[in-house]
C-alpha positions in Angstrom: 18.6 -28.1 2.3 19.7 -30.0 -1.0 18.5 -29.2 -4.5 15.9 -32.0 -4.5 14.3 -30.6 -1.3 14.4 -27.1 -2.9 12.7 -28.4 -6.0 9.9 -29.9 -3.8 9.4 -26.8 -1.7 6.8 -24.4 -3.0 7.2 -20.6 -2.8 4.3 -20.5 -0.2 6.2 -22.9 2.0 9.3 -20.8 1.8 7.3 -17.7 2.6 5.7 -19.4 5.6 9.2 -20.5 6.9 10.4 -16.9 6.6 7.4 -15.4 8.4 7.9 -17.8 11.3 11.7 -17.4 11.6 13.8 -14.8 9.7 16.9 -15.9 7.9 17.5 -12.3 6.6 20.4 -10.1 7.5 18.3 -7.1 8.7 21.2 -4.8 8.5 21.5 -5.3 4.7 19.8 -2.8 2.5 18.2 -5.0 0.0 16.3 -2.2 -1.6 19.5 -0.6 -2.8 20.7 -3.7 -4.9 20.3 -3.4 -8.5 17.8 -5.9 -9.9 20.2 -7.4 -12.4 22.8 -8.1 -9.7 20.5 -9.3 -6.9 22.0 -12.8 -6.9 25.6 -11.6 -6.9 25.7 -11.0 -3.1 26.4 -14.0 -0.9 24.1 -12.5 1.8 21.3 -12.8 -0.7 22.0 -15.8 -2.7 22.4 -18.0 0.3 19.1 -17.2 1.9 16.7 -20.2 1.9 13.8 -18.3 0.4 15.9 -16.9 -2.5 17.3 -20.6 -3.1 13.7 -21.7 -3.3 12.8 -18.8 -5.9 15.9 -19.7 -7.9 15.0 -23.5 -7.9 11.4 -22.9 -8.9 12.6 -20.5 -11.7 14.8 -23.1 -13.3 18.1 -22.3 -15.0 18.6 -18.5 -14.6 16.1 -16.1 -13.4 14.5 -13.5 -15.7 14.5 -9.8 -14.8 10.9 -10.1 -13.7 11.8 -13.0 -11.3 14.8 -11.1 -10.0 12.5 -8.1 -9.3 10.1 -10.4 -7.6 13.0 -11.7 -5.3 13.9 -8.1 -4.5 10.4 -7.2 -3.6 10.1 -10.3 -1.4 13.3 -9.4 0.5 12.1 -5.8 1.0 8.8 -7.0 2.3 10.3 -9.5 4.7 12.9 -7.0 6.0 10.2 -4.6 6.9 8.0 -7.3 8.3 10.7 -8.7 10.7 11.7 -5.1 11.7 8.4 -5.0 13.4 8.9 -8.5 15.1 8.0 -7.2 18.4 4.6 -6.0 17.2 1.6 -6.7 19.3 0.0 -10.1 18.5 2.9 -11.3 16.3 3.5 -14.4 18.2 -0.3 -15.2 18.1 -0.1 -14.8 14.3 2.9 -17.1 14.0 1.5 -19.7 16.2 -1.7 -19.7 14.1 0.4 -20.1 10.9 2.0 -23.1 12.7 -1.2 -24.8 13.6 -3.9 -23.8 11.1 -3.2 -25.1 7.6 -6.0 -23.2 6.0 -4.9 -19.9 7.6 -1.4 -20.6 6.5 -2.4 -21.2 2.9 -4.6 -18.2 2.8 -2.0 -15.8 4.2 1.0 -17.1 2.2 -1.0 -17.2 -1.0 -2.2 -13.6 -0.5 1.3 -12.3 0.2 2.9 -14.1 -2.9 0.0 -12.9 -5.2 0.3 -9.2 -4.1 4.0 -9.0 -4.1 4.1 -10.5 -7.6 1.9 -7.9 -9.0 3.2 -4.8 -7.2 5.4 -2.5 -9.4 8.1 -1.5 -6.9 9.8 -2.7 -3.8 8.7 0.4 -2.1 5.0 -0.8 -2.4 6.3 -4.2 -1.0 7.5 -2.3 2.1 4.0 -0.6 2.4 2.4 -4.0 2.0 4.4 -5.3 4.9 3.1 -2.5 7.0 -0.4 -3.1 6.0 0.0 -6.8 7.1 1.5 -5.7 10.5 -1.7 -3.5 11.0 -3.9 -6.5 10.4 -1.8 -8.6 12.8 -2.2 -5.8 15.4 -6.0 -6.1 14.8 -6.5 -2.5 13.5 -8.5 -3.9 10.7 -9.9 -7.3 9.6 -8.7 -9.6 6.8 -11.1 -8.2 4.2 -10.1 -4.8 4.9 -6.4 -5.7 4.7 -7.1 -7.4 1.2 -8.9 -4.2 0.2 -6.0 -2.0 1.3 -3.7 -4.3 -0.6 -5.6 -3.7 -3.9 -4.9 0.1 -3.5 -1.2 -0.6 -3.4 -1.3 -1.3 -7.2 -2.4 2.3 -7.8 -0.9 4.3 -5.1 1.6 7.1 -5.9 3.9 9.0 -3.6 1.6 12.1 -3.9 -1.3 10.0 -2.4 0.5 9.4 0.9 1.5 13.2 1.1 -2.1 14.1 0.5 -3.4 11.8 3.1 -0.7 13.2 5.5 -1.8 16.8 4.9 -5.5 16.0 5.3 -4.7 13.8 8.4 -3.0 16.7 10.2 -5.6 19.3 9.2 -8.8 16.9 9.0 -9.9 18.9 5.8 -8.3 21.4 3.4 -9.2 23.3 0.2 -7.6 21.1 -2.6 -5.5 24.1 -3.8 -4.1 24.5 -0.4 -3.0 21.0 0.4 0.8 21.2 1.2 2.2 19.0 -1.7 4.3 21.5 -3.5 6.6 19.2 -5.5 3.7 17.9 -7.8 1.8 19.4 -10.6 -1.6 20.8 -9.5 -3.4 18.4 -11.9 -1.5 15.6 -10.4 -3.1 16.7 -7.1 -6.5 16.3 -8.7 -5.6 12.9 -10.0 -4.5 11.9 -6.5 -7.8 13.2 -5.0 -9.7 11.1 -7.5 -7.7 7.9 -6.6 -8.2 8.4 -3.0 -11.8 9.2 -3.4 -12.5 6.0 -5.5 -11.3 3.9 -2.6 -13.2 5.8 0.1 -10.1 7.4 1.7 -11.0 11.0 1.0 -14.4 12.8 0.6 -14.8 15.9 -1.5 -17.5 18.5 -0.8 -19.6 19.6 -3.8 -18.9 16.7 -6.3 -20.7 18.5 -9.0 -18.2 19.5 -11.7 -18.3 23.2 -12.6 -14.9 24.0 -14.2 -11.1 23.3 -13.8 -10.6 26.3 -11.5 -13.5 25.3 -9.2 -12.2 21.8 -8.8 -9.1 23.2 -6.9 -11.3 25.2 -4.5 -13.3 22.2 -3.4 -12.9 21.0 0.2 -11.3 17.6 0.7 -11.7 15.5 3.9 -9.9 12.4 5.1 -12.3 9.6 5.8 -12.2 7.2 8.8 -11.0 4.5 6.4 -8.5 7.1 5.0 -7.3 7.6 8.5 -6.8 3.9 9.2 -4.8 3.2 6.1 -2.6 6.3 6.6 -1.8 5.3 10.1 -0.9 1.8 9.0 1.4 3.0 6.2 3.2 5.8 8.1 4.3 3.5 10.9 
């Protein structure tokens, strides 16, 4: 592909081509490359999707654009690592034959990856997409889960894991020992806001009473946890 062709290709088209047929070296650890040196590796700089991002970015990429590139690569590596997933061929065939579907999918992927803060969140995003492809939840639920990725912290996954194993637990007994107790309350509030956790006795009495309340993982929380832990 020459420079003129690259200039005419949108990032959505580049993403579509990568979803259909990977050009990545799946053995390469894209997440371990420093953002400011992301284009210094031949295995990265020669990838068609990276060339498209560079072409669209003009002369030189900003740190933000390099970070976007890194997130895209981490997302795609995780996506292609599940290339044998159930329904993946049907998904790719629909991308090939349904222009409206193709535009909807690629636009959602680009928009979400662009706003995500870290490449770790981009990996989780790929897992959520695979869950949708496997028909574990519909498109609207996938988009809802994607919004949560803007807020999610590592403690949130640990809390969901504890509640998934035990079904419910007193907040003070949730086995996430590496975090401050008040970070635990903040995590519970985030998860409750999105409907992933339910807390018994929502009335506020006092700080110590907050930790004694019982937290339960909801059916929706179970679905997103199962998707992200795969």
